[in-house]
Backbone as ProteinMPNN parsed JSONL, in Angstrom:
{"seq_chain_A": "XXXXXXXXXXXXXXXXXXXXXXXXXXXXXXXXXXXXXXXXXXXXXXXXXXXXXXXXXXXXXXXXXXXXXXXXXXXXXXXXXXXXXXXXXXXXXXXXXXXXXXXXXXXXXXXXXXXXXXXXXXXXXXXXXXXXXXX", "coords_chain_A": {"N_chain_A": [[114.901, 93.102, 116.137], [116.633, 90.423, 113.733], [117.444, 90.231, 110.993], [116.88, 87.844, 107.991], [118.108, 86.433, 105.246], [116.428, 84.201, 103.341], [117.726, 81.326, 101.15], [117.473, 79.494, 98.373], [118.382, 77.02, 98.982], [117.363, 76.594, 101.32], [114.647, 76.761, 101.361], [113.901, 74.76, 99.606], [114.913, 72.581, 101.101], [112.938, 72.549, 102.972], [110.991, 72.175, 101.648], [111.181, 69.899, 99.832], [113.325, 68.077, 100.438], [114.411, 65.35, 101.906], [116.564, 65.188, 103.742], [117.113, 65.319, 107.131], [118.292, 67.072, 108.851], [118.857, 69.052, 107.452], [116.115, 70.084, 106.965], [114.733, 69.93, 109.111], [116.716, 72.67, 110.484], [116.092, 73.961, 108.89], [112.415, 74.341, 108.927], [112.746, 75.349, 111.744], [113.726, 77.984, 111.231], [111.677, 79.146, 109.14], [109.501, 78.765, 111.31], [110.343, 80.485, 113.544], [110.316, 82.711, 111.814], [107.435, 83.039, 111.407], [106.57, 83.206, 114.091], [107.507, 85.793, 114.8], [110.041, 86.276, 115.851], [112.106, 86.913, 114.038], [113.055, 88.544, 111.02], [111.928, 87.333, 107.796], [113.465, 87.234, 104.404], [113.779, 87.067, 101.419], [114.324, 86.74, 97.417], [113.1, 87.03, 93.966], [114.984, 85.529, 92.352], [115.592, 83.45, 93.957], [112.907, 82.286, 93.886], [113.053, 81.404, 91.137], [115.211, 79.978, 91.184], [114.295, 77.551, 92.627], [112.24, 76.917, 90.92], [113.985, 75.844, 89.26], [115.286, 74.249, 89.883], [113.441, 72.048, 90.743], [112.654, 71.138, 88.617], [114.792, 70.224, 87.448], [115.884, 68.617, 89.207], [114.13, 67.373, 90.521], [112.011, 66.624, 88.58], [109.643, 67.961, 88.517], [106.684, 68.226, 87.309], [105.364, 71.186, 85.679], [103.038, 72.026, 86.872], [102.991, 70.913, 89.505], [105.386, 72.28, 90.115], [104.764, 75.196, 90.159], [102.61, 75.551, 91.846], [104.341, 75.028, 94.61], [105.82, 76.778, 94.822], [103.725, 78.784, 94.928], [103.047, 78.304, 97.347], [105.188, 78.674, 99.147], [105.134, 82.103, 98.394], [102.449, 82.254, 99.949], [103.142, 82.324, 102.521], [103.094, 83.767, 105.467], [105.423, 85.48, 106.876], [106.926, 86.475, 105.441], [109.374, 88.221, 103.284], [108.978, 89.749, 100.523], [110.32, 91.629, 97.602], [109.382, 92.259, 95.17], [106.686, 90.892, 95.204], [103.987, 90.909, 94.233], [104.373, 91.095, 91.599], [105.778, 88.228, 91.303], [103.607, 86.501, 91.843], [101.543, 87.369, 89.958], [102.998, 86.536, 87.977], [102.944, 83.614, 88.468], [100.413, 82.971, 88.197], [100.025, 83.942, 85.849], [101.297, 81.839, 84.346], [99.911, 79.88, 85.182], [98.009, 79.342, 83.224], [98.664, 80.038, 80.972], [100.661, 78.626, 78.115], [103.497, 79.365, 78.589], [106.827, 79.469, 80.016], [107.846, 80.366, 83.453], [109.815, 82.075, 83.555], [108.975, 84.059, 81.619], [106.688, 84.903, 81.755], [107.153, 85.944, 84.647], [108.437, 88.08, 83.223], [106.371, 89.669, 81.467], [104.564, 90.129, 83.302], [106.19, 91.934, 84.725], [106.618, 94.087, 82.678], [103.955, 94.698, 82.416], [103.058, 95.832, 84.943], [104.785, 98.072, 85.224], [104.061, 99.38, 83.136], [104.828, 99.378, 80.271], [104.044, 99.43, 76.559], [105.137, 97.32, 74.783], [106.438, 94.571, 74.282], [109.793, 93.477, 73.762], [111.187, 91.023, 71.908], [112.353, 88.107, 71.123], [111.42, 85.902, 70.673], [109.774, 82.384, 69.958], [106.778, 81.93, 70.914], [106.475, 83.794, 73.093], [105.679, 85.508, 71.742], [103.894, 85.097, 69.897], [102.281, 84.735, 71.93], [101.692, 87.275, 72.889], [100.534, 88.402, 70.398], [97.615, 87.69, 70.581], [97.571, 88.933, 73.472], [97.684, 91.417, 73.926], [100.159, 93.899, 75.143], [99.612, 96.563, 75.744], [96.046, 98.373, 75.92]], "CA_chain_A": [[115.096, 91.713, 115.394], [117.541, 90.331, 113.169], [116.776, 89.578, 109.557], [117.394, 87.044, 107.686], [117.615, 86.389, 103.782], [116.472, 82.966, 102.817], [118.599, 81.211, 99.797], [117.21, 78.242, 97.733], [118.377, 75.455, 99.491], [116.824, 76.543, 102.575], [113.082, 76.15, 100.921], [114.241, 72.918, 99.182], [115.031, 71.428, 102.475], [111.721, 72.302, 103.78], [109.667, 71.649, 100.529], [110.795, 68.463, 99.2], [114.386, 67.59, 100.724], [114.764, 64.384, 102.691], [117.821, 65.361, 105.043], [116.724, 65.468, 107.793], [119.034, 67.877, 109.773], [118.4, 70.696, 106.884], [114.76, 70.041, 106.973], [114.939, 70.88, 110.889], [116.79, 73.464, 110.384], [115.02, 74.999, 107.506], [111.546, 74.638, 110.048], [113.577, 76.105, 112.727], [114.022, 79.256, 110.969], [110.609, 79.633, 109.505], [109.037, 79.19, 112.721], [111.208, 81.758, 114.305], [109.591, 84.101, 111.656], [106.317, 83.41, 111.865], [106.478, 83.51, 115.94], [107.865, 87.373, 114.984], [111.386, 86.135, 115.939], [113.146, 87.07, 112.809], [112.206, 89.085, 109.657], [112.684, 86.434, 106.848], [113.441, 88.232, 103.182], [114.122, 86.34, 100.036], [114.205, 87.604, 96.495], [112.709, 86.702, 93.129], [116.393, 85.108, 91.705], [115.588, 82.281, 94.022], [112.11, 81.383, 93.341], [113.479, 81.112, 89.961], [116.186, 78.387, 91.17], [113.846, 76.476, 93.236], [111.698, 76.187, 89.915], [114.887, 75.527, 88.363], [115.919, 72.539, 91.04], [112.462, 71.586, 90.927], [112.276, 70.837, 86.98], [116.09, 69.516, 86.645], [116.822, 67.564, 89.891], [113.146, 66.596, 90.682], [111.131, 66.604, 87.398], [108.866, 67.952, 88.832], [105.835, 68.901, 86.064], [104.794, 72.632, 85.564], [102.282, 72.427, 87.958], [103.508, 70.915, 90.951], [106.508, 73.285, 90.619], [103.853, 76.524, 90.301], [102.405, 74.674, 93.632], [105.243, 74.817, 95.388], [106.239, 78.323, 94.605], [102.731, 79.488, 95.084], [103.181, 78.023, 98.768], [106.278, 79.73, 99.292], [104.106, 82.958, 98.353], [101.66, 82.327, 100.989], [103.96, 82.065, 103.547], [102.902, 85.214, 105.68], [106.026, 85.819, 107.358], [108.243, 86.439, 103.959], [109.217, 89.696, 102.741], [109.677, 89.245, 99.269], [109.732, 93.262, 97.171], [108.152, 92.353, 93.885], [105.761, 89.894, 95.487], [103.046, 91.61, 92.973], [104.897, 90.242, 90.086], [106.067, 86.839, 91.238], [102.081, 86.419, 92.019], [101.048, 87.722, 88.484], [103.809, 85.604, 86.905], [102.683, 82.63, 88.807], [98.658, 83.235, 87.784], [99.821, 83.925, 84.189], [101.824, 80.737, 84.043], [98.917, 78.735, 85.358], [97.214, 79.292, 82.185], [99.141, 79.502, 79.559], [101.964, 77.033, 77.451], [104.708, 80.157, 78.964], [107.705, 79.173, 81.266], [107.818, 80.974, 84.828], [110.614, 83.418, 83.358], [108.341, 84.467, 80.582], [105.375, 85.131, 82.638], [107.372, 86.99, 84.894], [108.824, 89.357, 82.716], [105.063, 89.537, 80.794], [103.697, 90.879, 84.719], [106.697, 93.214, 84.98], [106.324, 94.605, 81.708], [102.078, 95.397, 82.308], [103.011, 96.238, 86.124], [105.16, 99.449, 84.789], [103.39, 100.315, 82.045], [105.067, 99.12, 78.949], [103.48, 99.201, 76.168], [105.368, 96.644, 73.98], [107.746, 93.692, 74.727], [111.299, 93.472, 72.445], [111.983, 89.936, 72.146], [112.35, 87.19, 69.597], [111.126, 84.294, 71.685], [108.125, 83.112, 69.31], [105.946, 81.415, 71.765], [106.024, 84.721, 73.673], [105.43, 86.891, 69.966], [102.318, 84.254, 69.545], [100.896, 84.974, 73.269], [100.799, 88.866, 72.85], [99.449, 89.007, 69.617], [96.441, 87.294, 71.284], [96.977, 89.389, 74.398], [98.943, 92.619, 73.79], [100.859, 94.637, 76.475], [98.738, 97.65, 76.016], [95.12, 97.976, 75.423]], "C_chain_A": [[115.704, 91.763, 114.507], [116.847, 89.944, 111.723], [118.06, 89.033, 108.764], [117.217, 86.858, 105.939], [117.653, 84.098, 104.116], [117.15, 82.302, 101.787], [117.552, 80.298, 99.92], [117.322, 76.982, 98.478], [117.892, 75.537, 100.713], [114.958, 76.436, 102.365], [113.062, 75.013, 100.46], [114.102, 72.313, 100.115], [113.935, 71.476, 103.317], [110.641, 71.955, 102.938], [109.649, 69.813, 100.37], [112.289, 67.555, 99.718], [114.187, 66.434, 101.793], [115.538, 64.326, 103.955], [117.132, 65.966, 106.157], [117.297, 66.669, 109.293], [118.487, 69.098, 109.146], [117.012, 70.78, 106.974], [114.499, 70.807, 108.208], [115.119, 72.227, 110.579], [115.918, 75.121, 109.326], [113.231, 75.539, 108.573], [111.727, 75.364, 111.086], [113.024, 77.472, 112.175], [112.23, 79.801, 110.139], [109.34, 79.3, 110.301], [109.116, 80.237, 113.906], [110.393, 82.966, 113.566], [108.371, 83.988, 111.82], [105.951, 83.612, 113.31], [106.627, 85.217, 115.754], [109.348, 87.584, 115.64], [112.683, 86.702, 115.069], [112.324, 87.462, 111.505], [112.879, 88.294, 108.483], [112.582, 86.966, 105.544], [113.705, 86.89, 102.36], [114.02, 87.5, 98.759], [113.642, 86.973, 95.03], [113.561, 85.46, 92.238], [115.711, 83.683, 92.438], [114.442, 81.853, 94.411], [112.4, 80.938, 92.106], [114.225, 79.818, 89.936], [115.381, 77.717, 91.532], [112.631, 75.709, 92.113], [112.625, 75.767, 89.366], [114.752, 73.975, 88.812], [114.688, 71.477, 90.824], [111.993, 70.573, 89.67], [113.858, 69.681, 86.969], [116.558, 68.732, 87.334], [115.476, 66.778, 89.875], [111.778, 65.769, 89.812], [110.137, 66.576, 87.844], [107.613, 68.594, 87.445], [105.453, 70.484, 86.74], [103.923, 73.091, 86.943], [102.428, 72.33, 89.626], [104.565, 72.003, 91.23], [105.591, 74.958, 90.667], [103.283, 76.199, 92.015], [102.973, 75.246, 94.809], [105.335, 76.402, 95.87], [105.06, 79.68, 95.206], [102.634, 79.329, 97.012], [104.409, 78.989, 99.682], [105.603, 81.422, 99.488], [103.372, 83.428, 99.418], [102.132, 82.573, 102.122], [104.308, 83.734, 104.458], [104.012, 85.659, 106.276], [107.298, 86.313, 106.292], [107.677, 87.796, 103.667], [110.002, 88.934, 101.05], [109.3, 91.14, 98.397], [108.904, 93.075, 95.856], [107.457, 90.87, 94.192], [104.349, 89.994, 94.555], [103.398, 90.417, 91.815], [105.172, 88.805, 89.981], [104.527, 86.219, 91.444], [101.53, 86.278, 90.656], [101.656, 86.805, 87.869], [103.393, 83.841, 87.137], [101.21, 82.291, 88.431], [99.128, 82.722, 86.389], [100.407, 82.47, 83.911], [101.305, 79.311, 83.898], [98.155, 77.945, 84.14], [97.482, 79.594, 80.906], [100.221, 78.625, 79.424], [103.364, 78.266, 78.364], [105.162, 79.855, 79.982], [107.498, 80.973, 82.161], [108.666, 82.506, 84.324], [110.344, 84.833, 82.487], [107.141, 85.626, 81.163], [105.613, 86.369, 83.305], [107.935, 87.97, 84.011], [107.402, 90.046, 81.446], [104.763, 91.115, 82.235], [104.358, 91.85, 84.997], [106.634, 94.135, 84.395], [104.841, 95.795, 82.054], [102.717, 96.718, 83.766], [103.417, 98.083, 85.917], [105.392, 99.94, 83.248], [103.799, 100.224, 81.088], [104.318, 98.761, 77.924], [104.001, 98.113, 74.723], [106.627, 95.589, 74.376], [108.708, 93.316, 73.344], [111.555, 92.018, 72.529], [111.586, 88.901, 70.843], [111.453, 85.485, 69.965], [109.425, 83.674, 70.802], [107.019, 82.412, 70.086], [105.745, 82.386, 72.533], [105.386, 85.519, 72.583], [104.022, 85.948, 70.173], [101.8, 84.692, 70.948], [100.73, 86.327, 73.321], [100.599, 89.117, 71.507], [98.475, 88.542, 70.014], [96.51, 88.301, 72.543], [97.656, 90.308, 74.585], [99.351, 93.088, 75.218], [99.822, 95.84, 76.771], [97.454, 97.539, 75.424], [94.495, 98.893, 74.254]], "O_chain_A": [[115.754, 92.873, 113.979], [115.757, 89.385, 111.601], [119.261, 89.299, 108.71], [116.141, 87.18, 105.436], [118.356, 83.252, 104.667], [117.248, 83.267, 101.03], [116.85, 80.117, 100.915], [116.474, 76.092, 98.545], [117.948, 74.487, 101.352], [114.201, 76.048, 103.254], [112.235, 74.19, 100.853], [113.226, 71.45, 100.18], [113.808, 70.696, 104.261], [109.56, 71.522, 103.338], [108.824, 68.925, 100.584], [112.345, 66.374, 99.376], [113.611, 66.901, 102.775], [115.288, 63.646, 104.951], [116.613, 67.079, 106.064], [116.738, 66.898, 110.365], [117.876, 69.983, 109.745], [116.693, 71.963, 107.099], [114.149, 71.982, 108.316], [114.172, 72.993, 110.399], [115.546, 76.291, 109.235], [112.938, 76.702, 108.848], [110.802, 76.108, 111.413], [112.002, 77.986, 112.629], [111.667, 80.787, 110.613], [108.226, 79.596, 109.867], [108.343, 80.631, 114.779], [109.905, 83.921, 114.171], [107.913, 84.915, 112.488], [104.931, 84.25, 113.575], [105.94, 85.935, 116.48], [109.813, 88.69, 115.917], [113.86, 86.85, 115.399], [111.307, 86.931, 111.059], [114.059, 88.455, 108.17], [111.413, 87.287, 105.33], [113.799, 85.781, 102.888], [113.757, 88.694, 98.899], [114.008, 85.804, 95.16], [112.963, 84.611, 91.576], [115.301, 82.816, 91.666], [114.506, 81.002, 95.298], [111.905, 79.829, 91.905], [114.095, 78.882, 89.146], [115.363, 76.758, 90.76], [112.19, 74.563, 92.2], [112.188, 74.928, 88.578], [114.299, 72.959, 88.283], [114.891, 70.266, 90.743], [111.252, 69.591, 89.71], [113.855, 68.537, 86.514], [117.447, 67.994, 86.909], [115.47, 65.668, 89.343], [110.99, 64.875, 90.12], [109.458, 65.549, 87.825], [108.015, 69.501, 86.716], [105.314, 70.803, 87.921], [104.049, 74.039, 87.718], [102.177, 73.099, 90.554], [104.663, 72.56, 92.324], [106.088, 75.811, 91.402], [103.676, 76.694, 93.072], [102.389, 75.788, 95.747], [105.019, 76.969, 96.916], [105.252, 80.815, 95.643], [102.192, 80.208, 97.752], [104.298, 79.761, 100.634], [105.581, 81.924, 100.612], [103.438, 84.573, 99.865], [101.359, 83.168, 102.874], [105.228, 84.533, 104.283], [103.73, 86.851, 106.402], [108.48, 86.427, 106.615], [106.572, 88.338, 103.688], [110.896, 88.168, 100.69], [108.244, 91.739, 98.598], [107.886, 93.717, 95.599], [107.681, 89.876, 93.501], [103.763, 88.95, 94.271], [102.889, 89.373, 91.407], [104.945, 88.152, 88.963], [104.501, 85.083, 90.97], [101.101, 85.201, 90.24], [100.971, 86.112, 87.118], [103.495, 82.989, 86.254], [100.955, 81.087, 88.405], [98.866, 81.645, 85.854], [99.76, 81.896, 83.036], [101.619, 78.299, 83.273], [97.825, 76.77, 83.979], [96.745, 79.464, 79.928], [100.692, 77.961, 80.348], [104.303, 77.579, 78.766], [104.454, 79.819, 80.988], [107.202, 82.101, 81.768], [108.317, 83.655, 84.593], [110.88, 85.941, 82.469], [106.938, 86.819, 80.94], [105.029, 87.436, 83.114], [107.636, 89.066, 84.486], [107.729, 90.914, 80.637], [104.764, 92.344, 82.167], [103.765, 92.814, 85.482], [106.574, 95.207, 84.998], [104.715, 97.017, 81.986], [102.794, 97.943, 83.673], [102.73, 99.043, 86.266], [106.252, 100.493, 82.562], [103.275, 101.089, 80.386], [103.74, 97.692, 78.119], [103.3, 98.124, 73.711], [107.71, 96.031, 74.757], [108.333, 92.972, 72.223], [112.328, 91.771, 73.455], [110.761, 89.0, 69.935], [111.134, 84.421, 69.433], [108.326, 84.216, 70.914], [106.029, 82.496, 69.359], [104.63, 82.231, 73.032], [104.415, 86.212, 72.885], [103.099, 86.509, 70.765], [100.624, 85.054, 70.917], [99.661, 86.728, 73.781], [100.445, 90.325, 71.324], [97.764, 89.487, 69.671], [95.365, 88.655, 72.827], [98.435, 90.187, 75.531], [98.864, 92.642, 76.256], [99.307, 96.017, 77.875], [97.373, 96.766, 74.47], [93.48, 98.529, 73.66]]}, "name": "protein", "num_of_chains": 1, "seq": "XXXXXXXXXXXXXXXXXXXXXXXXXXXXXXXXXXXXXXXXXXXXXXXXXXXXXXXXXXXXXXXXXXXXXXXXXXXXXXXXXXXXXXXXXXXXXXXXXXXXXXXXXXXXXXXXXXXXXXXXXXXXXXXXXXXXXXX"}
């Protein structure tokens, strides 16, 4: 079985774009992966690019963007090396005012046992005062 890396534009074509040919190709790839004909992988960078395009081009609010990203994480045929970190970041982003990339860094730090997070980001520092990394 061949392994295929799905780039940002394939997910966006599947999720939001109206370009019929691209949407059809994306759907065919995902359906092939669902049937086990190909192994499909992507990266967390692709998720961040999707978030950015949904925000900057489609003006989607945070909730809609997180819903689309969660939809991707729920694809049973998709391999993502840091799935646990991405899922935790989406969960944290839903319940805080923090941006997804900050939530990813917090989840990454927690999973890797960090006791502190060095940052100058005032919103992130304010969050860390309420919920520190280490107990």
